[in-house]
Wavefront OBJ file of the C-alpha trace (Angstrom):
o trace
v 20.368 19.426 -12.744
v 16.752 19.801 -11.687
v 13.651 17.630 -12.109
v 10.268 19.313 -12.166
v 7.494 17.691 -10.365
v 4.340 17.508 -12.464
v 2.582 20.443 -10.738
v 5.742 22.408 -11.212
v 5.762 21.744 -14.896
v 2.096 22.741 -15.200
v 2.653 25.963 -13.214
v 5.846 26.869 -15.176
v 3.820 26.486 -18.421
v 0.630 28.137 -17.269
v 0.677 29.930 -13.959
v 4.014 30.944 -12.615
v 2.301 32.829 -9.780
v 1.814 29.455 -8.148
v 5.567 28.932 -7.931
v 7.473 29.832 -4.757
v 10.227 32.453 -4.948
v 12.868 29.701 -4.447
v 11.343 27.688 -7.263
v 11.371 30.676 -9.633
v 14.980 31.486 -8.685
v 16.053 27.867 -9.446
v 14.213 27.828 -12.724
v 15.902 31.051 -13.778
v 19.287 30.035 -12.565
v 19.362 26.673 -14.342
v 17.346 27.089 -17.607
v 19.564 24.602 -19.554
v 19.291 21.788 -16.981
v 15.541 21.396 -16.319
v 14.260 17.928 -16.622
v 10.825 16.418 -16.850
v 10.116 12.716 -16.434
v 7.999 11.023 -18.991
v 5.587 9.948 -16.136
v 4.577 13.631 -15.838
v 3.068 13.431 -19.253
v 1.265 10.250 -18.193
v -0.002 11.881 -14.959
v -1.107 15.101 -16.750
v -2.955 13.092 -19.374
v -4.774 11.094 -16.651
v -5.682 14.256 -14.723
v -7.143 15.842 -17.837
v -9.165 12.742 -18.682
v -10.576 12.611 -15.168
v -11.481 16.320 -15.275
v -9.047 17.223 -12.420
v -6.892 19.431 -14.655
v -8.079 21.860 -17.391
v -5.516 22.808 -19.992
v -5.859 25.297 -22.879
v -4.824 22.562 -25.279
v -4.934 18.783 -25.491
v -2.186 17.248 -23.235
v -0.068 16.207 -26.170
v 0.049 19.734 -27.653
v 0.290 21.350 -24.255
v 3.330 19.276 -23.316
v 5.021 19.713 -26.742
v 4.656 23.491 -26.387
v 5.786 23.596 -22.818
v 8.808 21.336 -23.609
v 9.907 23.564 -26.460
v 9.184 26.921 -24.854
v 11.234 26.168 -21.712
v 13.772 23.818 -23.460
v 12.933 21.060 -20.968
v 14.808 17.741 -21.203
v 12.606 14.754 -21.201
v 13.744 11.734 -19.076
v 12.532 8.319 -20.226
v 11.373 5.801 -17.695
v 13.935 3.033 -17.237
v 13.574 -0.375 -15.675
v 16.071 0.534 -13.060
v 14.146 3.656 -12.034
v 10.845 1.733 -11.936
v 12.325 -0.947 -9.773
v 14.080 1.584 -7.506
v 10.665 3.360 -6.939
v 9.275 0.192 -5.425
v 12.230 -0.190 -3.019
v 11.666 3.292 -1.585
v 10.352 3.554 2.009
v 6.597 3.513 2.085
v 6.170 7.202 2.882
v 4.362 8.206 -0.332
v 1.658 6.199 -1.931
v 1.555 8.072 -5.264
v 3.426 5.854 -7.764
v 4.176 8.878 -10.039
v 5.913 10.729 -7.169
v 7.785 7.553 -6.169
v 9.133 7.397 -9.737
v 10.223 11.042 -9.563
v 12.004 10.366 -6.250
v 13.757 7.399 -7.781
v 14.709 9.510 -10.795
v 16.323 11.995 -8.518
v 18.288 9.345 -6.638
v 19.350 7.503 -9.812
v 20.409 10.591 -11.740
v 21.534 12.928 -8.838
v 18.839 15.495 -9.582
v 17.288 18.040 -7.281
v 13.492 18.362 -7.493
v 11.211 21.402 -7.563
v 8.110 20.431 -5.739
v 5.520 21.736 -3.241
v 4.652 18.180 -2.205
v 5.135 17.978 1.556
v 5.891 14.180 1.580
v 8.816 14.279 -0.899
v 11.296 16.034 1.417
v 10.815 13.135 3.955
v 12.891 10.917 1.658
v 16.520 10.906 2.658
v 19.215 12.008 0.262
v 16.959 14.281 -1.793
v 17.561 18.016 -2.505
v 14.153 19.603 -2.554
v 13.561 23.123 -3.807
v 10.381 24.994 -2.828
l 1 2 3 4 5 6 7 8 9 10 11 12 13 14 15 16 17 18 19 20 21 22 23 24 25 26 27 28 29 30 31 32 33 34 35 36 37 38 39 40 41 42 43 44 45 46 47 48 49 50 51 52 53 54 55 56 57 58 59 60 61 62 63 64 65 66 67 68 69 70 71 72 73 74 75 76 77 78 79 80 81 82 83 84 85 86 87 88 89 90 91 92 93 94 95 96 97 98 99 100 101 102 103 104 105 106 107 108 109 110 111 112 113 114 115 116 117 118 119 120 121 122 123 124 125 126 127 128
């Protein structure tokens, strides 16, 4: 089972040329077990609002289309994951990424990410 980091989700939906060969291979090899955290929707919406991400559709429509097209499984944010994200070592200051890391630990997921900080957390299988 694989969790997509927010940028991986955007690139899968809009610009697969940004994905590494290993990321593409993992996406193709596991099409029925690709997960997206609900916090990625939150992060994408914030990035669009701040003008740091341009999408061809409003975030709600963009994500609905991406989820359906790629048959992605949405993971809700649980209290357990939120609390676990706070207990992680202070290597990464981005709360969204900390939640994704906690999701991986709690659900035994690998993560597809280009983020150089995420592999520094022990016990994570990072694909890039």
